[in-house]
C-alpha positions as CSV (number, residue, x, y, z in Angstrom):
1,X,0.0,-0.2,-0.1
2,X,1.2,3.5,-0.4
3,X,1.0,6.1,1.8
4,X,0.8,9.9,0.3
5,X,-0.3,13.0,2.1
6,X,-3.6,12.8,1.8
7,X,-3.7,8.9,3.3
8,X,-2.2,9.9,6.2
9,X,-4.6,12.6,6.4
10,X,-7.7,10.0,6.6
11,X,-5.1,7.6,8.7
12,X,-5.1,10.4,11.3
13,X,-9.3,11.5,11.4
14,X,-9.4,7.7,11.1
15,X,-7.3,7.2,14.8
16,X,-9.2,10.6,16.4
17,X,-12.2,9.7,15.5
18,X,-12.2,6.6,17.5
19,X,-10.6,8.3,20.3
20,X,-13.6,10.5,20.0
21,X,-16.4,7.7,20.3
22,X,-14.3,6.2,22.9
23,X,-14.1,9.8,25.1
24,X,-17.2,11.6,24.2
25,X,-19.5,11.2,27.9
26,X,-22.7,11.0,25.9
27,X,-24.0,8.4,23.2
28,X,-24.1,11.4,20.4
29,X,-20.7,12.1,20.8
30,X,-20.0,8.6,20.3
31,X,-22.3,8.3,17.7
32,X,-20.3,11.3,15.9
33,X,-17.2,9.6,16.7
34,X,-18.7,6.8,14.0
35,X,-19.9,9.1,11.5
36,X,-16.2,10.6,11.6
37,X,-14.4,7.1,11.0
38,X,-17.1,6.1,8.7
39,X,-16.0,8.6,6.0
40,X,-12.2,8.8,6.7
41,X,-11.9,4.7,6.0
42,X,-14.0,4.9,3.2
43,X,-11.3,6.8,0.9
44,X,-9.1,4.3,2.2
45,X,-11.1,1.5,1.0
46,X,-10.1,2.3,-2.8
47,X,-7.6,1.2,-5.1
48,X,-6.8,1.6,-8.6
49,X,-5.3,-2.1,-8.8
50,X,-8.2,-3.6,-7.6
51,X,-11.7,-3.0,-9.5
52,X,-13.8,-5.3,-6.7
53,X,-12.6,-2.3,-4.0
54,X,-15.4,0.4,-5.3
55,X,-17.9,-2.3,-4.9
56,X,-16.6,-3.3,-1.3
57,X,-16.3,0.5,-0.1
58,X,-19.7,1.6,-1.6
59,X,-21.4,-1.5,0.2
60,X,-19.6,-0.7,3.6
61,X,-21.1,2.0,3.2
62,X,-24.4,1.1,3.0
63,X,-24.1,-0.8,5.9
64,X,-22.6,1.7,7.9
65,X,-25.1,4.4,7.2
66,X,-28.0,1.9,8.2
67,X,-26.6,1.1,11.2
68,X,-25.8,4.9,12.3
69,X,-29.6,6.0,11.2
70,X,-30.9,2.9,13.5
71,X,-28.4,3.7,16.0
72,X,-29.4,7.5,16.0
73,X,-33.0,6.6,16.2
74,X,-32.2,4.8,19.4
75,X,-30.3,7.8,20.5
76,X,-33.2,10.0,20.2
77,X,-35.5,8.0,21.9
78,X,-33.7,7.8,24.8
79,X,-33.3,11.5,25.0
80,X,-36.6,11.8,25.0
81,X,-37.3,9.5,27.4
82,X,-39.8,7.4,25.7
83,X,-40.8,4.5,27.6
84,X,-39.7,1.8,25.4
85,X,-36.8,-0.2,24.9
86,X,-34.5,2.0,23.4
87,X,-31.1,0.2,24.3
88,X,-32.6,-2.6,22.1
89,X,-32.8,-0.7,19.0
90,X,-29.0,1.1,20.0
91,X,-27.7,-2.5,20.2
92,X,-29.5,-3.2,16.6
93,X,-27.4,-0.1,15.1
94,X,-24.7,-1.5,16.6
95,X,-24.8,-5.4,16.0
96,X,-25.1,-4.2,12.4
97,X,-22.0,-1.8,12.2
98,X,-20.0,-4.0,13.8
99,X,-21.2,-7.5,11.5
100,X,-22.5,-10.0,14.1
101,X,-24.8,-12.1,13.0
102,X,-27.5,-12.4,12.2
103,X,-26.8,-9.4,10.9
104,X,-22.9,-10.6,9.2
105,X,-23.8,-11.3,5.2
106,X,-21.9,-8.0,4.1
107,X,-18.9,-8.9,6.2
108,X,-17.2,-12.0,3.1
109,X,-18.2,-9.8,0.2
110,X,-16.9,-6.3,1.5
111,X,-13.4,-8.3,2.4
112,X,-13.1,-9.6,-0.2
113,X,-12.5,-6.9,-2.8
114,X,-10.0,-5.3,-0.3
115,X,-6.4,-5.2,0.2
116,X,-4.8,-7.0,3.3
117,X,-3.9,-3.7,5.0
118,X,-7.8,-2.7,5.1
119,X,-8.9,-5.9,5.3
120,X,-6.8,-6.1,8.8
121,X,-8.5,-2.2,9.5
122,X,-11.7,-3.6,9.5
123,X,-11.4,-6.4,10.8
124,X,-9.8,-5.0,14.2
125,X,-9.5,-0.8,14.2
126,X,-13.1,-0.4,12.9
127,X,-14.4,-2.6,15.9
128,X,-12.5,-0.4,18.6
129,X,-15.9,2.3,19.1
130,X,-18.9,0.2,18.5
131,X,-17.5,-2.5,20.8
132,X,-17.2,-0.3,23.2
133,X,-20.5,1.3,22.6
134,X,-22.4,-2.3,22.5
135,X,-20.6,-2.8,26.3
136,X,-22.3,0.5,27.4
137,X,-25.6,-0.9,26.6
138,X,-25.2,-4.3,27.0
139,X,-28.0,-7.0,28.0
140,X,-26.9,-10.3,28.7
141,X,-29.4,-12.5,28.0
142,X,-30.9,-9.8,25.0
143,X,-27.2,-11.2,23.2
144,X,-27.0,-15.1,23.9
145,X,-29.1,-15.7,20.1
146,X,-26.5,-12.9,18.3
147,X,-23.4,-14.6,20.6
148,X,-25.0,-18.1,19.2
149,X,-25.3,-17.8,15.6
150,X,-22.3,-15.2,14.8
151,X,-20.1,-18.8,16.4
152,X,-22.6,-20.3,14.5
153,X,-21.9,-18.9,10.7
154,X,-18.6,-18.2,11.6
155,X,-17.6,-21.4,11.5
156,X,-19.7,-23.4,9.7
157,X,-19.3,-20.4,6.6
158,X,-15.8,-21.0,6.8
159,X,-15.7,-24.5,6.2
160,X,-16.2,-24.9,2.2
161,X,-14.6,-21.3,1.1
162,X,-11.9,-20.9,-1.1
163,X,-11.1,-17.1,-0.8
164,X,-8.3,-16.8,2.4
165,X,-10.4,-13.4,2.8
166,X,-13.5,-14.6,3.4
167,X,-11.9,-17.1,5.3
168,X,-11.1,-14.1,7.6
169,X,-14.1,-12.9,7.3
170,X,-16.5,-16.0,9.2
171,X,-13.3,-15.9,11.6
172,X,-14.1,-11.9,12.5
173,X,-17.3,-12.9,12.8
174,X,-16.4,-15.9,15.3
175,X,-14.4,-14.3,16.9
176,X,-17.0,-11.0,17.4
177,X,-19.3,-14.1,18.5
178,X,-15.9,-14.6,21.4
179,X,-15.5,-10.6,21.8
180,X,-19.2,-10.4,22.9
181,X,-19.4,-13.2,24.8
182,X,-16.4,-11.9,27.0
183,X,-18.7,-8.5,27.7
184,X,-20.6,-10.7,29.7
185,X,-18.3,-11.3,32.3
186,X,-16.2,-7.9,32.8
187,X,-14.0,-5.0,30.4
188,X,-11.5,-6.4,31.3
189,X,-11.6,-9.5,29.6
190,X,-13.6,-9.2,26.2
191,X,-10.7,-6.2,25.6
192,X,-7.5,-9.0,26.9
193,X,-9.7,-11.2,23.4
194,X,-9.7,-8.4,21.1
195,X,-6.0,-7.5,22.2
196,X,-4.7,-11.1,21.3
197,X,-6.8,-11.5,18.5
198,X,-5.4,-7.8,17.1
199,X,-2.0,-9.6,16.9
200,X,-2.4,-12.6,15.5
201,X,-4.9,-11.3,12.5
202,X,-2.4,-8.8,12.2
203,X,1.3,-11.0,12.0
204,X,-1.3,-13.5,9.4
205,X,-2.5,-10.5,7.5
206,X,0.7,-9.2,7.1
207,X,2.1,-12.7,5.9
208,X,-0.7,-13.1,3.8
209,X,0.1,-9.6,2.6
210,X,3.8,-10.5,2.0
211,X,3.9,-13.4,0.3
212,X,0.8,-12.5,-2.2
213,X,-1.5,-15.2,-1.1
214,X,-5.3,-14.5,-1.7
215,X,-6.5,-18.0,-2.3
216,X,-6.2,-21.3,-0.6
217,X,-4.9,-23.2,-3.2
218,X,-2.3,-21.0,-4.0
219,X,-1.0,-22.9,0.0
220,X,-0.9,-25.7,-1.5
221,X,0.5,-25.3,-5.1
222,X,3.0,-22.5,-4.1
223,X,6.5,-23.8,-3.3
224,X,6.9,-21.7,-0.1
225,X,10.1,-22.3,1.8
226,X,10.0,-24.8,5.0
227,X,9.8,-21.9,7.4
228,X,7.0,-20.1,5.3
229,X,4.9,-23.4,5.6
230,X,5.5,-24.3,9.8
231,X,4.6,-20.4,10.3
232,X,1.3,-19.7,8.3
233,X,0.2,-23.5,10.3
234,X,1.4,-21.8,13.7
235,X,-0.1,-18.7,13.0
236,X,-3.6,-20.4,11.7
237,X,-4.2,-23.0,14.6
238,X,-3.4,-20.2,17.2
239,X,-6.3,-18.2,15.4
240,X,-7.9,-21.7,15.8
241,X,-7.7,-22.0,19.4
242,X,-5.2,-24.9,19.4
243,X,-3.4,-25.4,22.8
244,X,-1.3,-24.2,24.0
245,X,-0.9,-21.6,21.4
246,X,-2.0,-17.9,22.1
247,X,-5.3,-18.0,21.0
248,X,-6.5,-20.6,23.2
249,X,-6.1,-18.8,26.2
250,X,-8.7,-15.7,26.4
251,X,-11.1,-18.2,24.9
252,X,-10.4,-20.7,28.3
253,X,-10.3,-17.8,30.2
254,X,-13.8,-16.5,28.7
255,X,-14.7,-20.7,29.3
256,X,-13.8,-20.4,32.9
257,X,-15.7,-17.6,34.1
258,X,-18.8,-19.3,32.0
259,X,-18.6,-22.1,33.7
260,X,-18.3,-19.8,37.2
261,X,-21.1,-18.2,36.7
262,X,-23.2,-21.0,35.1
263,X,-23.5,-21.0,31.4
264,X,-23.4,-24.2,30.6
265,X,-25.8,-24.2,28.0
266,X,-23.6,-21.6,26.4
267,X,-20.5,-22.9,27.1
268,X,-20.9,-26.7,24.9
269,X,-21.9,-24.7,21.7
270,X,-18.7,-22.0,22.1
271,X,-16.5,-25.0,22.3
272,X,-18.5,-27.3,19.3
273,X,-18.5,-24.3,17.1
274,X,-14.6,-23.3,18.1
275,X,-13.9,-27.3,17.5
276,X,-14.8,-26.6,14.0
277,X,-13.1,-23.8,13.1
278,X,-10.0,-25.9,14.1
279,X,-10.9,-28.7,12.0
280,X,-10.4,-27.0,8.9
281,X,-7.8,-24.9,10.1
282,X,-5.6,-28.1,11.0
283,X,-7.1,-29.4,7.5
284,X,-5.6,-26.5,5.5
285,X,-2.5,-26.7,7.3
286,X,-1.8,-30.1,7.4
287,X,-2.8,-30.1,3.4
288,X,-0.3,-27.6,3.3
289,X,2.5,-29.4,4.9
290,X,2.0,-32.9,3.4
291,X,0.1,-32.7,-0.1
292,X,0.6,-31.3,-3.4
293,X,4.5,-30.6,-3.1
294,X,6.9,-30.6,-6.3
295,X,10.1,-32.2,-4.5
296,X,9.0,-31.2,-0.8
297,X,9.4,-34.3,1.9
298,X,8.8,-34.4,5.6
299,X,12.2,-34.9,6.3
300,X,13.0,-31.2,5.0
301,X,10.9,-30.2,7.6
302,X,12.3,-31.9,9.9
303,X,15.8,-30.7,9.3
304,X,15.2,-26.9,9.9
305,X,13.9,-28.1,13.1
306,X,17.4,-27.9,15.3
307,X,17.4,-27.9,19.0
308,X,17.6,-24.1,19.4
309,X,14.1,-23.4,17.2
310,X,12.7,-26.0,19.6
311,X,13.7,-24.3,22.4
312,X,12.9,-21.2,21.1
313,X,9.4,-22.3,20.3
314,X,9.0,-24.2,23.5
315,X,10.1,-20.8,25.5
316,X,7.5,-18.6,23.9
317,X,4.5,-20.6,23.8
318,X,5.2,-22.3,27.1
319,X,6.2,-18.9,29.1
320,X,2.5,-17.7,28.1
321,X,0.9,-20.8,29.1
322,X,2.5,-20.9,32.1
323,X,2.0,-17.0,33.3
324,X,-1.8,-17.9,31.9
325,X,-2.3,-21.0,34.3
326,X,-0.6,-19.1,37.3
327,X,-3.5,-16.2,36.1
328,X,-6.2,-19.1,36.4
329,X,-5.0,-20.7,39.7
């Protein structure tokens, strides 16, 4: 992505608009920050080398405008002290903005037409303000169904995807379900999950961009080095929540707290849909490592595993795992 003075200006507005929403002490200020954020991101979505970017930017504009209209309606009704469940209207508006099921269908189509850098922004920074505003008007019992639907559609929708951007979109829908579930516990829990999720997708999307990978079959047919294939595999399995990798830890925290709160029915489905997502990540990694590679032998991968390399991986994940156990116990 080429950075020029105009794009840097829009990036500045993008950053400060989120700060406006987070620092606002009233709903109207939060809504205004979301509008500035939308107007800042739309020009950044366009790319002269990607013909689908204009379609994605228009779709994103229509969806976010609709969510802003619903959110503004809820804010106006709240200020008029009308005896109506205005918090539900506000949550509906924010759910559309975040792509929470059943308002998730726009996310894969929009992300498909974006560059990897814009996909990263859409999956992370664009959710910060809306998630924080949603936490202010959060209703645990109302959000149980959207959480389950997000987990289900995010898991099942990614099974037969050939586009990695759409796969990451469904992964985003699934992880938003986990983040919203974290809101049922505390702000620190969902913020911790979001930070770890941001770290994982940042590393993964930067690698996809660097290697120019857009479709799943490219992972199988392109002759990547063994270290690159190993890096892809570790990060995708971490995103899927395979223990003891980093992506497993925030999910374990949420499950632990929900056991204490006796949300057993919700836990059952959260674990089930996590296993589905983990299944197709592992299937993709196994195929990438072992199948359809010219001149590929397993001993070439094993030869990269010298003792120092194994010790580095063990120390990184072992340290995180031990610190997490200390936090839980």
